[in-house]
C-alpha positions, 0 to 999 in steps of 0.5 A: 910787502913782497917784491917779486916780478911776473914775467912772460904775461900777457897783461890786459890793461884798460885804457881809453876804455878799452882791453888793451894786451900787451906781452913783457914783464909787470914788476910788483914792489910794496903792495903795487904795479912798480912797472910794466916792461913789454916785450915781443911774444915771439921771443919769448916762443923761441926762448927756452929758458926758463926761469927759476928765481925766487922773487920771479914767477913765471906766467909762460904766456898766460893770461893777467886781468884785473880781478873780478867783483862780485856785485851781489853776493850771499854769503849767509847762502852758503851752509844752504845744501842738501837741507831737507825742506817740506812743502810746495816750491811752485812759485818763488814767494813759497822758494822762499817762505819754506826755504830761503826764510827759515834758513836765514832764521836758523842762523847763529853767528858761529854759522855765519862766520863760517858761512863766509869762510865758505865763501872766501875760499870759493871766492878765490878760487874763481879770482874774486877778490872784491865782494858786494853781500848782502846779508840775512842773519834775523836772529843773530842780527847784532855782530853779524856783519864785523863777523863777516868783515872779520873774516874779509880782511883777515883773508886779504879781501875788501867788501862793501856789506849791509844787513838785508831789513825786513818787516816780515819778522816783526818790529822788533827785527825791524829795529834790530837789522836797521842798527845793525845796518847803522852800527856796522857804519859807524864802527867798522867801514875803513879802507877795505871793508865798505857798507851800504843799507841792506834792504830785502824787498819792497814787498816786505818793507811797511813805509815806516820802515822805508821812511826810517831807510830814507834818515839812514841814507841822508845821514850818512849818503849811503847807497841802497842794496835791495831786491827789486821785482825778482819776482811778480810778487814785488810788485802785487804784494808791494802795490796791496801794501802801498798802493804803489809799485817798487821803483816808484816807492823806492822814488819817493822815499829818495833811496835811489840814487849813483850808489845804490845796487838793485838786484835782478830787476826784472819785471819792470817797465820801460818807463820804470827803466827811465826812471831808474835811469835818470838817477843813477842807480846800478842794476845787478843781474843774476842770471844763473839764480833767475833761471833756477828759480823760474822768475824770468829775466830782465829784457835787455831790449827795453834796459835804457843804454845809461844804466850801469849793469852790474854782476852778482851770483845771488849766492848761487855761486861765487864765479861772477865769471860764469855769470858774464859768459852765461849772461852774454849766452842768454844775449845770443839766445833771445837774438842779440846779435854776436857784436851786439852780445860782445858789446853788451859784454864790454858795457858791463865790463866798464859799468862794473869798473865805473861803479865800483869806484864809489865805493873803492877809488884806487880799485885797479885798471893794470898800470903802473902805480895801480894796487898790485890786485889782479888774476892770472887766468889759466889760459895762454891764448892759441891765437894773438891776444889784441884789443879788436879780439879781447872779447872773443878771448875773454868769453870762449877762452879765458871764462872755461878756463881755471884762475890758476893764481889770484893777488891781492895788494901784491900778495898770493892768496892763491898760487898755481891753484893753492890757496896761500895762509890758509889751512882749507882742510881744518876751514872745512872741518868747521864748515861742517860742523856748522853745516851739520848743526844748520841741518838738524837745526832747519 
């Protein structure tokens, strides 16, 4: 493992539920933060010496934070750019039927691998080193999760994977989806790769399938990863096929717990939010995707403070930082004051830290002896950076800039905006090869 120092950086530690910036030097050794030496920023400003030692990375006043986490991604969507489609896409259900459900059925394992490679490159560039992926390739189910896991591990990323179980493709593929989830969690989980039970959405799941899911959750102590009321169709069709709305179905089958991610959570009543609050499951907001699909947005004031809120991208892009910024802007749009909006952003940041501990209890907070997982933003604060004004710098400064460097377990994955150990040109050729195949197959 590398032994080196990052000097002259604003190191934003998490202490007592606050982001506490200190200026100084950070020493990394054997994949962990060995020491943090603070110093006065004014001293750095008056020192004109350039530090060129081999084992020193000069951050030149840039900001270091913990890495970003994508709590709801769809790697399988990565090749789906510029595909031809036919038919009306005038509502979300049609978008699914005429586009996304055709895309996922067209995928084979080489396409799945290329999609994962593309997602990894995008994620590293955006400072994302932990990813919760919700995968679907119904005609290439077996081995799909281990294929994705292999790409993550070969690039030193950590992930929580699942296969999207659904009844929309017939009982045989329902069974194969459940089997893929179970075989993966029994054969492939380790310190860096974890698993959940993937479920598409209530409106494509029969009671018999939810009963099978209940057994797996109980036997293996799993959390579920499911789309919840992303569109009104989830409520309407779920009621038609089962006599119950989605939240009540999940509760009846004992599928809500503190390890579960409920993606979107838009079309819910106040009572349903309260029920979710009782079980401790996290809601994953994906605001960019919601706007793109014209499905609406959660009524944020109806969401109890006790529900953990995490952020995802829904496969639309690989930048949950953008999701955070747009979430903040939407809060302002809906009339939240600046104080309320910053408070909500602070809550999301802490909620994400708490939730990820369910899967990776060594997730860092940038303190001595933590894993050396961190990102260096290409942002040098133009005014003093303190715990009292951190969120103003974060929303209006850091999130408007690129990631300068990405470090995972003490290794540079990207250094000064250049990927390390990845031949991006060759990988892009393979991505195009698989994308071209999907284009004509589609």
